[in-house]
N, C-alpha and C positions, 0 to 999 in steps of 0.2 A: 884870265877875271881879274878884277880889279876890287880891290878888298879894303875899305877904312879899317883895320884890328881896333882901335882906339871905340869906334861906336858901339855904347852899347846904350841903345834905347831904352831897353825890359831890363826889370831888376835880376839882371844874372849872378848865378852863382858862382860863375866860373869864368875865365878870359879864355880864346877862342887857346888854341893848341899848334904850336907853332914846332915846326922838326923838318930833317935835313934827309934823313937816312930812312925814316920809315915808320912807322904810326901802327897802330892798333886802338880800335875804339869800342868798349861793347859797354854792356848793361852793370857790370860786375868788376871792382876792381882786381881781384886777383885774377879774374880770366884775362883782362887786358894785361897782366904783369907775367899773364905765361905765352901771353903771343909775342909779345916783344920780349921774353928770354929768349925765343927761339929766333927771332929776328937779330938778334946780338948774339948768338952764335953759329951766324952762317945762312940760317932758312928762309926760306923766300917769303913772298904775301900768302901764299898758301900752305904753305903749313904752318905760319902764326894764324891763318883763320884756321884752318883745323886743329891748334895746339888749343883755341879759344874754347873753338864747337864744343871738343872734349869735358874742358875746364865749367864750363857754362851747363851742360847736363848734369853735375855733380854739384856744385855750386847754385843752382835756379832754379831747383825742379818744380815752384810752382809755376812756370812758364814754358820749362821745354825738358827733355831729356833722350833716352837710349830710346824711346818707345813711340818717340814722334816722328816730323816730317821735316823736311829741310827742302831750298833751294837758291843758287848762288847764282852769282852772274860775276865773271872772270875774266878780266884783263891780262890776258900774254900775248906776247909775239905779234904786236901790233893788231890786236882786234878782240873783240868782247867774246868771250864763251858763255852761253844759259847752261844749266841743270837741273831739272826736276826731278827731286827726291818724294815724288807724292806715293803714296802708295796706296793700290788699289783694292776694293772692294772683296771680301773672302767669296769663295764661289758660293756659300751656300747663303748670301747675302741675298734677299731678292723683299720685291712688296710683298710677297707673299710668306715670307715669312716672317715677316714683322706682321703680317695679320694674323697668322696662325701663333705669334706671341701676346697677340692684343693689341698690338701701337697699330694707327692711320697717319703717323710722322714719325720723323727719326726720333727715338730717346737722345736725349742727350749724355746719359752715364750710363754704365753697363758694358756688356759685352755687342749688343749688338750696333753701338755706333764705333767700335774700332775696326778698324782697314787695317791692312798692312803696314807696321813703322816702314819707314823709307830711310831716315836720317842717316843710321848706322852704314848701309848702303853706300849712299852718297858720300860719306866723310870717303869709303877709299874707293869710290873709282874718280871722286878729286885728286886723293893722292897719287894713282896710277896715274894718271895722265901730265899731272903738275906739279907734284910734288917731291921733295929735292932728301927728305932727311927722313929715317925708318919711325915708322907710327908707336913703334917703342921711348922714343925719343920723343915726340908729338904730344903721346898722353901721360910722359912719366909724370908732370906738374899736376895732371887733373887723378891720375891714381893716387897719388901722394895726398892730395886735399881728400877725399877721399877714405884713404886710411887711416890718414892722423886728426883729419878734422878740420873744418875749414869756419870760421867767425861770420856767424849769417851776420848780413847788414841792414840796415832798416825796415825800404821798402822792400826785400825778399820777406823779411819777417812777417809784418802785415799781412803782405796778401799767403804766406805758409800758413799762419795763424785763419784765414779765412777757409783754406783745404781742409783743414784737419775738424773743423768747427763744423761744416758740412759732411768729412767723411764720418765724423761720429753718430750720425744720425743713418747713414745706411746698412741694410740690413742685406744679407745673402752672401752664397763662401766669394764670389766674384770679388767684393771688396774687404775678404780676406787677409789679403797682402799689404794693401796701404796703412795701416797706423805703426805695423811692425816694421817699417821701411821709413817711415815719415815723421814719426811719433812714435820711438821706441821708450819715453819716458812717462807716455798715458797724454803729450802733449804738443804743440810744436815748441821749436826752439824761440829763446827769446835775441831778441837782436843783440848779438855781439857774445852768445851761446855760441861753441863749436858743435857743430854735424859732421859725423861719420856716418859717411856708409860703405860696410867689406863688400856690396852687391856691386853698386856700381864699378869699384875697382876689380872683381872677377869679372864682369864682364867687360871692361878696358882690356885687360890685361890680357882675354881670349883671343878680341877681335888686336891687337895690337902684334900679337904672336902669329895669329891665323886670316887676317883681314874680315872679311864681313863676312865670308862664308861660316866662322863660327855661329855668327849671329843667325844666318838664314839657311841652313844647313847642317851643322853640327848640334855639339851640345846644350847652347841655348835656344837652338829653335825644336828642339826637344822640350825641356821645359817649360818653353810659352806653349808649344802647339799640347803637351800634359794637360796644363794648367787651363786651358780654355775649353779641352773634354772634361775638365774634373768638376766643373763649375758652369758648366753651360752656352759657354760661347761655338762662334761658330767659325776662328782662323786654323786653320789645321798645318800640319809639317809641308801638305804641298803649297798650301799660298803664297806659305813661309819662302819655300824655295823657286818656286817662281817670280819673285819679285825681281827686275832689275830699275835704273835708274834712267832718265831718260836727259841727251843731252842736246839743246833743245835752238835755234836760232831766236834769238831775241828781238822783242815786238818794239815799234818806236815810235816818236812823234816829234819833229820841230818846234822849236818852243822859243823865240825871243833872240835865235839867231847860236839857239845849240840844240844840242838834240838829246831826248829823254829814252832810256830804256829799261823796260821791263819786261818776265818773264812771262812767254806765251799763257794762252788759259791751257789747264781750269784752274787756271788763278787768276786774281781780279785785278791783276797790274792793268790791264788791259780798260781799268775804267779810270784810275790816272790818268791815262793817255788820251781816253774820253773826254774827259775835263776840261785838261790842258788845251788838247786841241780845239776844244768848243771855245775857253779863254784868249787863243791864240787870235779870233774875229774879234778880238772886243779890247780898250783901250785903257786897260786896268787900272797900267800906271797913271792917269792922269786924274785918281783916286787916291787918295792919301790914302798910306796902308792900314792907319787905326781910322778908318771910315764907314760905315754901315753900308756903302757904294761899294766900298772891296769886298768887304764879307759877304754882303748880296750878290754877286756877280759870281762869286768863285762859289758859293753854296748852290745855286740854282746850274754851275754845270755842274759841280758834281753829283746832284739830283736828275739830270738827267742824262750822268754817266751808268747810274748805278741801274734806273731805270731799263737801260741799254742789255747791259751785264746779265742781271737776272732772267730777262725771258729769253736769251741767246747762249750763255759759257755754259760749256760741259765739256766731257774729256772728248777730244780734239780726235783719239784711238777709235771714240765708238759712236760720235756724232760729226757733222757738218757745221766746225764752226764758223763765221762768218766774220775772219779777224780781218782781211783787207775791207770789206764794205764795212765793216764799225767802226775801221780808223782813215775812212775813205775823206780826203780833206775836203769835198765838196758838201757832203752829210754832216759835216761836222756843220761846216758852216751853218748850213742851214739849220739844226739844231740848237746851235747858236740864238738865231735870229728867234728863239720861241720865250729867250729870256727876255722880261720884261722889268717896269720897278716893283713893281709887286711880286709875292713870293706864288711859284706855280705849282702844280699839281701834275707831278709827269711819274703816277702809279710809282709808288714807292713800295722797296718788297723789305721781308723783316729782318732784321738786322743782327744777330747776336753779338756777343761782345766775347773776347779770346783773350789767351796766356803766349804771351810769343817772346821773343829774342832776338833784337836784330843788330849785329855787329860785324865790322868792318875792318879791313888792313890795308898796309900798303908799302912797297919795298924802295930801298933804295936805288933798283934796275927802274922803277914805274909802273912791275904787277901789281894789280889792285885787286879787291875780293869784297864783295858785298854780298853778306849771307845770312840768312835768314832761317832760324828753326824752332819749332815750335806742339809743344803735348794737346792746345789747343784749354780755350773755359778752365785754366786755372788745375794745375794737375791730369788734364784729358780727361777718359774714362771711369777716374776710381778707380781702373783692376789694375794691378800691380803683381810681376811675376815673385812671388816668395823667393828671395837668397842672390837676385840678382838685380837690384836697382832697377828694374824696368816697368817703369810706370808707362804704358799704354794708352795713344790717344784717343780724341774719340769723333775725327775729323767727318768718321760716315756721319755727323750730324748736317752737316750741308746739304747733303742729298736731298730733292724732292717727291715726294710719293707720286706726284701729280704723272701719272700713264702719257709717255709721247713728248714730256717735255727733256730737253735735251742732259737734262741734270739730273732724270728719276734714275730711285738707286737702282742698282744690276747688277751680277755677281763680276769681278773682272773690272769694273768702270771704276774711274778716278772721280773724287768729289770735287764741286764746285772749293776753291782752296782761299782761305783768307789772307796768305803769307806768302808776303812778296817783297823779293830786295831791287833797289831802284839803280840807275847807275846815269853818268852824266857824261858826254863830250862835245868838242864843239869842232867841225871843221875834219871829223872822222880822229881827232886827237882825245884822250883820256881828258878829264876833267875830274873824276870821282867818282866813289859809290855813296850812296843814301841812303838812308831807311827810317820807315817808323813804325812798330809795331801795332796789335791792339785790333784785331778781329776786324771790323771793316769800318774802323777809322786806319788803316793803312793808308786805303786808295784817296781818301780827305787831307791824310799825314803829310804824303807825298805832290797832292798838288799844293799845301799850304807852305811847307818850306822851298819848294821849287822858286812859287812866288816870289817868296819872300827873298829869294837868291837873286832871283833873273831879274822881278821886275820893279825887286824893291831897293836891290844890292848890298844886302846885309853876308854878310860874315856867316861861318857856321856855327858859330856859339849862339848870335843873335837869333838868326833862322829859327835855330830850335827853342829859345828862352820865350821868343813872342807867344802870345794867348794863342791856344788853337778853340776852336770850335769842330762842333762833330755832330752831323745830321742823321736823323734816326728814323723811323716808322711812323707814319700819322704825323709827317713833315715839321717832329720837334725838331727844336737844335738845341744843342746845347750847349754853355758856353761858359771857360771858365772865367772864376772868383775874379781874376788879375782882368777883366775885357773892361776896358769905359764904358762909364756910365753912357757916353751919350750915343755909344754903337749898340747898347742891349737897347734901348729904347730907338733908336732906327730902325733896326730889325724888328721889332715888334710892332714897329707902324707900318711895314711894308710885308705885314701877314703873317712874319714869320710866328712860330712857336716858341718860345722863347723860356730855355730855363736856366738859370744863372748856377750851376754848382758849387753849393755853398763848402762845403767837402771836395778834395781831391778826386776827381770825376777818372775816367777811361777816357783819356786824350792821348793816348799813344806815348812811347819813347822812343828817342830816336837817337841815330847818329850821322855824322859828314865827314869825309874826308875831300878836303878838294886841294887838287895840285896846281902849284904854282910854275909861272914860263922857266923859272930858274929850275924847274924838278924839286922845289920842296914842296913841304905841305902846310894845310892848313885845317885843322880840325875843333869838330865840335861835340862835346852828349851831353845830352839832355837832363835837362836838373827835375826831371820829374822821377828820376830814376837813382841807384847807387853809386853807378856806374863813372868810369873814367876814361878821355883820352890818352894815351901815353906812347910816346916816339922820342928817338935820340937824335 
C-alpha cells in the first residue's frame, strides 16, 4: 500500500505513527503503554492486546469492562482467526418473562437486558491458543492502575459524568453497587483526577491466577449469581458455567483489490461488507472525497446493508442466517442498482447508540490483532456487582420481541451484536487491523475508513481524521461540524434529512495499523478520543 505520510487534508491533531518493531493503538494512552511494555518485554501481539484489554477495562469503564463482551480477529501462522466472545441469554429470559415483568420490548437498563458476559472467557481462550506470557504478567499493569489509581483523561471523564448523573436517578436494589464503585466520593472523577478500584484488581488477580474458571465457576461466579438472585436478576451460576467462546471463520468481501474481513453474525460486520460489496460496483473515486456525490453513494449503500442486516441476522447457532446469499456478488450488484441520485427508502430499523473500545496491536514478527470489547450504552445495564468492579452489560437490548424473527429473544440465544473488529488483506497477505466503535456507527465507520484508505489513498491518521457521517432511523443523516458546507447543502438537495452536529456527536472512535512491504507499520488513532498509537 503506497501512503503519502505528508498529506494532511484535514485538521489533524496527530501525525501517523511509523514504527519498525510493533505497535499498540487504543483509545487510552495508559492502555497503549501497557500493551507496548509487553511487546518490549518480548511478548507477542496477542499478549500486548490482552494487556491493553485488561487495562482498558479499568481505565475506561463507561465503555467497557469485566462484565462485557468482546470479539477479535488475529493474524497468526499465515492466516486470519476469528473469535466470538458474545454471551448468551440466561435460561430464564424469554418473551414471556418480559411480558410477566410488564415489558413489550427489551428494556435498556436493569437485569432484564443482561446476558452472560463473555469478555473474560475470550481473554482466556485467546491466551491459551496464542499467548506467550503468563496472564499475571499481562494483567500486572491493569492491576496496578486499579490499585494505585490512574488519572482520568478528558473524553473519558465526560462520558463518565453522564453515566453517573444517569445512575443517580435510578432506583432499585439492582443499581446499589454502581455509585459505590464508580462515584465513591458522590460524583464522577474530574479530568486528571485519579480513579482507584480495588474491586477491579481483586477480579483481575483471581483471573490471572485461575483463568476464566474463576469468573465463570468460582468465587466471582457465585458473587454474580448471588447478587442476581438477591436483586431480581435472571443470571444464574448455571448460566455462567455454561458459557463458551467460539472460534469462527471470518467472513469477507473483495474491495478495490483488497479483501475486507469481519466477524460473522450475530454481529453486524456483515453490514459493513454488504455496503462495501455494493460500492464495489460503483465508480466512487470519480467523485472527490469531499463531495456530496461521494457521501450520497456511501450513505445509500449503508442503508441497503442495514435493511438486510436487521431482517436476516440472528444467532447462527439457533437460526439459519443466509450469510453466503447476503454477500453474493451478483446480489450486491443488484442492490447497488437501487441507488439513484436522490435519497432512497430501504426500510431503516431502530439504531441505538453504544459504548465500546476498539484497539489493535502488531508485533515485529507480523502477528496482528484487531480487538473490540464493550459494556454497551455507557456503563451497560447499570448493574454493578459490589466488591468486584464488574459492570454488567446490556447486550440483551439488541434482541427484538417479534415472534419468528431470527433475532427474537430466547433462552441461550446470542443477541444481534454491534461490536465488530475489522481486518484488511491483499493477495492473501496481511495489511492490518482497523475498527471504529460506536453502536450502529460501527459498520458505517468501517465502510468510511476503508473507502478513505482504498478509494482516496489516505494514510491511517487522515482516514480517521476525515469528517464522518452517521445514518439513523427515519433517514436522519447526522454530519460532523467539520463537514464542508457544500456537502451539507448537496446532501439536503438530494433529499437526505441532514442534521449538522454543533456539539461533538457520536461518530465513533477508531484505530488503524497498516503493515508496509518492508514489515514496518504505519498507524493512526482517532482524534475523537484520548488515545494514542505507540510503537518501537
